[in-house]
C-alpha angles and dihedrals in degrees: 000000000000092000090051091050091048089051092050090048089051089053091051091052092049093050092049090051090053090053093054091052094048128109131263092274093064096038090058095045122149108022094160145013120324120208124217111199113209106197094205138061121282122272101042127111094265089054095045093050093046094053092050093049091043092056092050095049089047089060093045097047101038088229129095119264103206118207111213122187116214106168124180144097091037093298098314096102095067093033091056090051090058092046092056093043123105108285092232100114092252095105117052132172123225095227133194137174093274104055093030102048122350098052096056087050090058097039107031093153098053106031107107095218147021108238102226092043099043100041139041117223108243112172133341111219111177154348120225122192116211130249122207118225136180131191117284087242093058114116092221115094098171134035092252091054091050092050093048087048094049096043089059088056109052112186091004101085121079134192131206122242127193088212142341107279094013122138087256091057096047095043091053087050089051090053093045090052098045094044096038095239129157104214128159122224126231116196125215134184097261140325100294096060091042089055094048089053088060093045086052093047091241091125129036101219143011132186105205141159113276091241089062101047103030095089094049089045091052091047089052093235089120131025123227117219105179150331122247097223139103090248138023118272116259088223093052105029094163094058110096123225123246088244091057086055097050102267113106095207117146110173140136149131133290120209129196146127129276132180134201109293096248094055108129115261096232091059091048088050093054095047089050091050092048092049087053091049097050094046099041097099129084091245090065092046092050091047091055093044089055083060089053092253132129115222106240117175125177140157119275094259093053091047089055093050093051091051089054094049091049091051087051091052094046091047088056093047093050094049093046090050091051090232114173119244129199 
């Protein structure tokens, strides 16, 4: 862990050095408001993380960073708006593995962009493992009990998804494949409405970010059955992992900032360094941990490589599951 932290600190230092050596365009950036587009409805993990980072950057830059929610088309509507915006660093998208990866794999003919062609990686911020929940009225109190219950009802059980191709979608597919379940998906416009459907008992299961489900778990309106991560969450130490319960599933969401592809590199380097600066204290790490996220900062090149690796993984999962594309 110490080695990893030392590596991240070295990345921050290198990014800061690049900023000091950059041209006048980067040195004067920003000289006005910056807009972060969240391509999902308010209240979900992407939105919560965005507002935290925006507040920190606003304080650092002395200019407002405005968070604008543009939900629709599983995150591609707001994302496409950013892809078509002026490449000047003043319009960023709060990206994740669904709208910037999985959705285009499932919908190659209708997705208006290819992620690594339309966007430039700016700054990775965090990783968030998923927590599986069921309605509080469900009979299952453990993952094993849910699998047994669902297996006895092929085609009758459904699960909520925050978007087609989202981490919640693909993680549910992984569980279905591993446990031999036949479940139907119901797609919602973001994490918050998906969660509410579970609270209302309209769906049987949801795998969501901890930040999304924690309040309802604490209020006992839903029941958490496990976390899809190698180790238990610090914010929920009593919640067992899937691996502890016999299902080796490690899946979650990545979150970060991306810009239109033609944005100058010196501006992108400055934003990357400034994100690292404003998130480098323990308070920021603890705040993200409360959302069920692990702070994960890298340079821009490493972020791009990570996105490509995740796209390759999701392409394999989609193929193995026999999911239809259009």
